[in-house]
C-alpha positions in Angstrom: -51.0 4.7 -7.5 -54.3 6.0 -9.0 -55.9 4.9 -12.2 -57.5 6.9 -15.0 -57.8 4.5 -17.9 -61.3 3.3 -17.1 -62.6 6.6 -16.0 -61.5 9.2 -18.6 -62.2 9.3 -22.4 -59.2 10.0 -24.6 -60.1 13.7 -24.8 -59.1 13.9 -21.1 -55.9 12.0 -21.5 -52.8 14.2 -20.7 -50.7 15.5 -23.5 -47.6 15.4 -21.3 -46.9 12.0 -19.8 -44.4 9.1 -19.6 -45.2 6.1 -21.7 -43.5 2.9 -20.6 -43.3 -0.8 -21.2 -41.7 -3.8 -19.4 -40.2 -7.0 -20.5 -40.3 -9.8 -17.9 -39.2 -13.3 -17.1 -42.8 -14.5 -17.3 -46.5 -13.6 -16.8 -46.8 -14.0 -13.0 -46.9 -10.6 -11.3 -46.2 -12.2 -7.9 -43.2 -14.4 -8.8 -41.7 -13.2 -12.1 -39.1 -10.4 -12.4 -38.4 -7.5 -14.7 -35.8 -7.9 -17.4 -36.1 -4.5 -19.2 -37.7 -1.1 -18.7 -38.3 1.3 -21.5 -39.9 4.7 -21.2 -40.3 8.0 -23.2 -41.2 11.3 -21.7 -43.8 13.1 -23.9 -44.3 16.8 -23.5 -47.3 18.3 -25.4 -47.5 15.3 -27.6 -43.8 15.3 -28.6 -40.9 13.1 -27.5 -38.6 14.9 -25.1 -36.4 12.1 -23.7 -36.1 8.4 -23.5 -35.1 5.9 -20.8 -34.1 2.3 -21.2 -32.3 -0.2 -19.0 -31.9 -4.0 -18.7 -32.5 -5.3 -15.2 -30.2 -7.9 -13.6 -33.0 -9.8 -11.9 -32.5 -12.6 -9.5 -35.5 -14.5 -11.0 -34.5 -17.4 -13.4 -35.3 -16.7 -17.0 -37.8 -19.1 -18.4 -37.3 -20.6 -21.9 -40.8 -19.4 -22.8 -40.0 -15.8 -22.0 -36.7 -16.0 -23.9 -38.6 -17.2 -27.0 -40.9 -14.2 -26.8 -38.5 -11.3 -25.9 -35.2 -12.8 -26.9 -33.5 -11.5 -23.7 -30.8 -13.8 -22.3 -29.0 -14.0 -19.0 -25.8 -12.6 -20.6 -27.7 -9.6 -21.9 -28.9 -8.5 -18.4 -25.7 -9.5 -16.5 -24.0 -6.5 -15.0 -27.1 -4.3 -15.5 -28.7 -2.5 -12.5 -30.4 -4.7 -10.0 -34.2 -4.6 -9.7 -34.4 -2.0 -6.9 -31.9 0.3 -8.6 -33.6 0.0 -12.0 -37.0 0.9 -10.5 -35.5 3.9 -8.6 -34.0 5.2 -11.8 -37.3 4.8 -13.5 -39.0 6.7 -10.7 -36.5 9.5 -11.1 -37.2 9.6 -14.9 -40.9 9.8 -14.5 -41.0 12.4 -11.8 -44.5 13.9 -11.5 -45.7 12.9 -14.9 -48.6 10.5 -15.3 -47.7 7.2 -16.8 -49.3 5.5 -19.8 -49.0 1.9 -21.0 -50.7 -0.6 -23.2 -52.5 -3.4 -21.2 -50.7 -1.8 -18.3 -53.6 -2.0 -15.9 -53.6 -5.8 -16.2 -49.8 -6.4 -16.5 -47.2 -3.7 -16.4 -48.4 -1.7 -13.4 -49.1 -4.8 -11.2 -45.7 -6.3 -12.3 -44.0 -3.0 -11.4 -45.8 -2.8 -8.1 -45.0 -6.4 -7.1 -41.3 -6.1 -8.0 -41.1 -2.7 -6.1 -42.7 -4.2 -3.0 -40.5 -7.3 -3.1 -37.3 -5.2 -3.3 -38.3 -2.6 -0.8 -39.0 0.3 -3.2 -42.0 2.7 -2.6 -43.7 3.8 -5.8 -45.1 7.4 -6.1 -48.8 8.0 -6.4 -48.7 8.3 -10.2 -51.9 8.7 -12.2 -51.8 5.7 -14.6 -53.6 5.4 -17.9 -54.0 2.2 -20.0 -54.7 3.2 -23.6 -55.8 -0.3 -24.5 -59.2 0.8 -23.1 -59.2 3.6 -25.7 -58.7 1.0 -28.5 -61.4 -1.2 -27.0 -63.9 1.7 -27.0 -63.0 2.5 -30.6 -63.0 -1.0 -32.1 -65.4 -2.7 -29.7 -63.0 -5.4 -28.4 -59.5 -5.8 -26.9 -56.8 -5.3 -29.5 -53.1 -6.3 -29.4 -50.6 -3.6 -29.7 -49.2 -5.1 -32.9 -52.6 -5.1 -34.5 -53.2 -1.5 -33.6 -49.8 -0.6 -35.1 -50.8 -2.4 -38.3 -54.0 -0.3 -38.5 -52.1 3.0 -38.2 -49.0 2.0 -40.2 -46.8 2.2 -37.1 -43.7 -0.1 -36.8 -44.4 -2.5 -33.9 -42.0 -2.8 -31.0 -41.3 -6.5 -31.3 -41.0 -7.1 -27.5 -38.3 -4.5 -26.9 -39.4 -2.3 -24.0 -38.3 1.0 -25.5 -39.7 0.2 -29.0 -43.0 -1.0 -27.5 -43.2 2.2 -25.4 -42.6 4.3 -28.6 -45.3 2.2 -30.5 -47.7 2.8 -27.6 -47.1 6.6 -27.7 -47.6 6.7 -31.5 -50.8 4.7 -31.4 -52.2 6.8 -28.5 -51.6 10.0 -30.5 -53.1 8.4 -33.6 -56.2 7.4 -31.8 -56.4 10.9 -30.2 -56.3 12.6 -33.6 -58.8 10.1 -35.0 -61.3 10.8 -32.3 -60.8 14.6 -32.4 -61.3 14.5 -36.2 -64.5 12.5 -35.6 -65.7 15.0 -33.1 -64.9 17.9 -35.4 -66.6 16.2 -38.3 -69.7 15.7 -36.1 -69.6 19.4 -35.3 -69.5 20.2 -39.1 -72.1 17.7 -40.2 -74.4 18.1 -37.2 -77.0 15.5 -36.2 -77.8 13.0 -39.0 -81.0 13.8 -40.9 -83.9 11.4 -40.7 -83.8 9.8 -44.2 -83.6 6.6 -46.2 -80.2 5.7 -44.8 -81.3 6.2 -41.2 -80.0 3.2 -39.2 -77.0 2.7 -41.5 -73.5 3.2 -40.0 -71.1 3.7 -43.0 -67.4 3.7 -43.2 -65.5 4.8 -46.4 -62.1 3.3 -47.2 -59.8 4.6 -49.9 -59.7 7.9 -51.9 -61.6 9.6 -54.7 -60.9 12.7 -56.7 -64.5 13.4 -57.7 -66.6 13.2 -55.7 -64.3 13.6 -52.8 -64.6 11.4 -49.7 -65.8 14.5 -47.8 -68.6 15.0 -50.4 -69.6 11.3 -50.1 -69.7 11.5 -46.4 -71.8 14.7 -46.6 -74.2 13.0 -49.0 -74.6 9.9 -46.8 -75.1 12.2 -43.8 -77.9 14.1 -45.6 -79.6 10.8 -46.3 -79.6 9.9 -42.6 -76.5 7.7 -42.3 -74.2 7.7 -39.2 -70.6 8.1 -40.3 -67.6 6.2 -38.8 -63.9 6.4 -39.3 -63.2 2.8 -38.2 -65.0 -0.5 -38.7 -66.6 -1.5 -35.4 -69.4 -3.8 -34.3 -71.8 -1.0 -35.1 -70.7 -0.6 -38.7 -73.4 -1.8 -41.3 -71.6 -0.9 -44.5 -68.0 -0.5 -45.6 -67.8 1.4 -48.9 -64.7 0.6 -50.9 -63.2 3.4 -53.0 -59.8 3.6 -54.8 -56.7 2.3 -53.0 -58.6 1.1 -50.0 -57.0 0.2 -46.7 -56.5 -3.5 -46.1 -57.1 -3.3 -42.4 -60.7 -2.0 -42.7 -61.6 -4.7 -45.2 -60.1 -7.4 -43.0 -61.9 -6.1 -40.0 -65.2 -6.0 -41.9 -64.6 -9.6 -43.0 -63.8 -10.6 -39.5 -67.1 -9.0 -38.2 -69.3 -10.2 -41.1 -70.4 -13.4 -39.4 -71.2 -11.6 -36.2 -72.8 -8.4 -37.5 -73.7 -8.9 -41.2 -71.6 -5.8 -42.1 -71.6 -5.4 -45.9 -68.5 -4.7 -47.9 -69.8 -2.6 -50.8 -67.8 -1.5 -53.9 -68.4 2.2 -54.8 -70.4 1.5 -58.0 -72.7 -0.9 -56.0 -73.1 1.8 -53.4 -73.9 4.5 -55.9 -76.4 2.4 -57.8 -78.1 0.5 -55.0 -77.9 2.8 -52.0 -77.9 6.3 -53.5 -79.6 5.9 -56.9 -82.0 3.3 -55.5 -82.2 0.8 -58.4 -83.9 -1.9 -56.5 -81.7 -4.1 -54.2 -83.8 -4.7 -51.1 -81.3 -6.1 -48.6 -79.0 -5.1 -47.0 -79.5 -1.7 -48.7 -82.1 0.8 -47.8 -83.5 2.1 -51.1 -82.9 5.8 -51.9 -84.8 7.3 -54.8 -82.7 9.0 -57.4 -84.7 12.2 -57.3 -83.7 12.7 -53.6 -80.0 13.1 -54.4 -77.9 13.0 -57.5 -74.5 11.5 -56.8 -71.6 13.2 -58.7 -69.8 11.2 -61.3 -66.4 9.8 -60.4 -64.5 11.5 -63.2 -61.0 10.9 -62.1 -61.3 7.2 -61.3 -63.4 4.8 -63.1 -64.3 6.8 -66.3 -65.0 3.5 -68.1 -67.4 2.4 -65.4 -69.1 5.7 -65.6 -69.5 5.4 -69.3 -71.0 2.0 -68.9 -73.5 3.3 -66.3 -74.4 6.1 -68.7 -75.0 3.7 -71.5 -77.2 1.6 -69.3 -79.3 4.7 -68.5 -79.6 5.6 -72.1 -80.9 2.2 -73.1 -83.4 2.4 -70.3 -84.6 5.8 -71.5 -85.0 4.5 -75.0 -87.0 1.5 -73.8 -89.2 3.9 -71.8 -89.8 6.1 -74.9 -90.9 3.0 -76.9 -93.7 2.3 -74.5 -95.2 5.7 -75.2 -96.5 4.8 -78.7 -98.8 2.0 -77.5 -101.8 4.2 -76.9 -101.6 5.4 -80.5 -101.4 1.8 -81.8 -104.6 1.0 -79.9 -106.4 3.9 -81.5 -105.3 2.7 -84.9 -106.4 -0.8 -84.2 -109.8 0.3 -82.9 -110.4 2.4 -86.1 -109.4 -0.6 -88.2 -111.7 -2.8 -86.2 -114.7 -0.5 -86.9 -113.8 -0.3 -90.6 -113.6 -4.1 -90.8 -116.9 -4.5 -89.1 -118.6 -2.4 -91.7 -116.7 -4.2 -94.5 -117.8 -7.6 -93.1 -121.3 -6.9 -94.3 -120.0 -7.5 -97.8 -117.5 -10.4 -97.3 -116.4 -12.8 -94.6 -112.6 -12.4 -94.3 -112.7 -9.1 -92.3 -114.3 -11.1 -89.5 -111.0 -13.1 -89.1 -108.9 -9.9 -89.1 -111.3 -8.3 -86.6 -110.9 -11.3 -84.2 -107.1 -10.9 -84.4 -107.3 -7.2 -83.7 -109.5 -7.9 -80.6 -107.0 -10.4 -79.3 -104.2 -7.9 -79.8 -106.1 -5.3 -77.9 -106.9 -7.8 -75.1 -103.4 -9.3 -74.7 -101.2 -6.6 -76.0 -98.9 -4.4 -73.8 -101.0 -2.2 -71.4 
């Protein structure tokens, strides 16, 4: 049996294959037996036919295994023996490559050991373990149930056929995810060198205006690298409306290791895009470089508050423009008082006050 999981990226995974899973009496590939085989034949990404059988193994069932998979001796009694079950599985697979989850470490060695012990020769299948795809996407080994949670897929719950179906759905979801990322890179091109260079940004949630695509394009134009999933390389997770819990949880999990920042949209718009002065962890972007569209559909109240804040700032800025005129008036008054001081003494006091105002007044 040859292996492809560690050699090929998901783009080179077959679209027609047999995805399979085993339930066993324990974790030892050398001594434990197979209790259940579940498999689905996938043709061009679609389910064509399924295969499932219990296995009447001669290996005792451990209490630990029964607690995990819920399979009892009465459930497997009368089912095909190990050699017959494996031969039926071989006939079902045919010439298709096989795909599993954590299969390089467990399912394939378990199948090989049981076949060898019962005198069955396995074909030279090409085998793929899509756990390696998940690891390359997320940066670490992930359990199948966690991957199912991320993609909204019903987990198998230690039923061989259900686990095989969950593996198939997760593989196709990851394939679509990576293809979408590749297509997006083709659309956006190489990130520009800009104020967000070095930032790897993930957006979670939805917006009507601006759209998520527009936000991604703006971040890309400012030099950010864009990601679909939170990984160890992610620097900022920007939270929009109706965000996904899995991305936020993953960012919280990584925070102590990578200092990834979970950023509300308003904070992102003000500090990262408009550049209003937060030094870390944001890279300041000046407002004249890019004007971010207003989120009209969601957060109109927040938008009004932001507009009011800007209006107050503009008014304050206008008030500072009258100070040069005030200084001119004070200087003229000072000259007049100096002349009048030749007649009486009190203009001297007023002149001193004017001098102090000029020295310590607003520049």
